[in-house]
C-alpha positions in Angstrom: 86.2 23.0 15.3 84.8 20.1 13.3 82.9 19.6 10.1 79.6 19.1 11.8 79.6 22.7 13.0 79.6 24.3 9.6 81.6 27.3 10.8 82.3 28.4 7.2 78.8 30.0 7.5 80.1 32.2 10.4 83.2 33.2 8.4 81.0 34.3 5.5 78.7 36.2 7.9 81.7 38.0 9.3 82.9 38.9 5.8 79.5 40.4 5.0 79.4 42.4 8.3 82.8 44.1 7.9 80.8 47.4 7.6 80.1 47.3 11.4 83.4 47.5 13.2 81.8 46.8 16.6 80.9 43.3 15.6 83.7 40.8 16.1 83.7 37.0 16.1 85.8 35.0 18.5 86.6 31.4 17.7 88.1 29.6 20.7 89.3 26.0 20.6 91.0 23.5 18.4 89.9 20.9 15.8 90.3 19.5 12.4 88.7 22.5 10.7 90.6 25.3 12.5 93.4 25.7 9.8 90.8 25.7 7.0 88.7 28.4 8.8 91.8 30.5 9.5 92.9 30.3 5.8 89.3 31.1 4.7 89.1 34.2 6.8 92.6 35.4 5.6 91.7 34.8 2.0 88.4 36.6 2.4 90.2 39.6 4.0 88.1 39.1 7.2 89.6 41.2 10.0 86.6 41.0 12.4 87.5 37.4 13.4 89.9 36.2 16.0 91.1 32.6 16.6 92.2 31.6 20.0 93.4 28.4 21.6 91.5 25.9 23.7 90.4 27.4 27.0 90.6 25.1 30.0 87.3 24.5 31.8 88.4 26.5 34.9 89.0 29.6 32.6 85.8 29.2 30.6 83.5 31.2 32.9 85.9 34.2 32.7 85.8 33.9 28.9 82.0 33.9 28.9 81.9 37.0 31.1 83.8 38.9 28.4 81.4 38.0 25.6 78.3 40.0 24.6 76.6 37.1 22.8 77.0 33.3 22.8 77.1 32.1 19.2 76.8 28.5 18.1 76.6 26.8 14.8 75.7 23.4 13.5 75.8 22.6 9.8 72.4 22.3 8.1 73.4 18.9 6.8 73.2 17.4 10.3 70.1 15.2 10.5 69.7 14.6 14.3 67.8 16.8 16.7 70.9 17.5 18.7 71.2 20.5 21.0 74.7 21.9 21.3 76.0 21.8 24.9 77.2 25.4 24.5 73.5 26.4 24.7 73.2 25.4 28.3 76.5 27.0 29.2 75.5 30.3 27.6 72.1 30.3 29.2 73.5 29.5 32.6 76.1 32.3 32.2 73.3 34.8 31.4 74.5 35.3 27.8 72.1 36.1 25.0 72.2 33.3 22.4 72.5 33.5 18.6 72.2 30.0 17.1 72.7 28.8 13.5 71.3 25.3 13.8 70.1 22.6 11.5 66.3 22.4 11.0 65.8 19.4 13.3 67.6 20.9 16.4 65.7 21.1 19.6 67.8 24.2 20.3 65.3 26.3 18.2 62.5 25.3 20.6 64.5 26.0 23.7 65.7 29.4 22.5 62.2 30.4 21.5 60.6 29.2 24.7 63.3 30.9 26.8 63.1 34.1 24.6 66.9 34.4 25.2 68.0 35.3 21.7 67.6 34.1 18.1 68.0 30.9 16.3 67.8 30.3 12.6 68.2 27.4 10.3 71.9 27.3 9.3 71.2 26.9 5.5 71.1 30.7 4.7 74.0 33.1 4.9 71.5 35.9 4.2 69.3 35.0 7.2 72.3 34.4 9.4 73.7 37.9 8.5 70.3 39.4 9.1 70.1 37.8 12.6 73.5 39.2 13.6 72.5 42.6 12.4 69.2 42.4 14.3 71.0 41.5 17.5 73.4 44.3 17.0 70.5 46.8 16.4 68.8 45.4 19.6 72.0 45.4 21.7 70.2 47.4 24.4 68.1 44.3 25.0 71.0 41.8 25.3 71.1 41.8 29.1 67.3 41.1 29.1 67.8 38.1 26.7 70.6 36.9 28.9 68.6 37.2 32.1 65.7 35.3 30.5 68.1 32.5 29.4 69.6 32.2 32.9 66.1 32.0 34.5 64.9 29.4 32.0 68.1 27.3 32.5 67.6 27.4 36.3 64.0 26.4 36.1 64.3 23.7 33.4 67.8 22.3 33.7 68.8 22.4 37.3 70.3 19.2 38.8 67.2 18.6 40.9 64.8 18.9 38.0 66.9 16.7 35.7 67.3 14.0 38.4 63.5 14.1 39.0 62.9 13.6 35.3 65.3 10.7 35.1 63.7 9.1 38.2 60.2 9.4 36.6 61.6 7.7 33.4 63.1 4.9 35.4 60.2 4.3 37.8 57.5 5.1 35.2 55.5 7.4 37.4 55.7 10.6 39.4 58.3 10.6 42.1 58.1 13.1 44.9 
């Protein structure tokens, strides 16, 4: 958990969603902001949040299999068009995606093209809360979103496709 993620937004969303006991946020990992986020959730009386330790890569697929939605967040103050690596992992695992990203993130385009969930700009707690509520109301469609994400990831981000794109960049023409 680092400052570029802007996870305070998620804590505030969790606080506002205490009226829906089925919604629970899981923070897994370590980082400079973890203590601050834990204190913030305690001070706000947020009980729909759990903090867990770092999960080794070999255990990560099992963790994803237990989740209903893959949530990611980047602070709105970020100025690069970065795509969180979590997006590709969530899509490959067939998880529907909920992303709170800065305006410039290419993640918005990918999620929209794949139609695998929702992405909003991470500058509005109201919009973030509304997106979580919408996904909860549409929970019967979560498997559909996840399947579309997996299909998109397989067709756009497979090893063969990525290597082909790199070869075209290096050679400067189409490579068979």
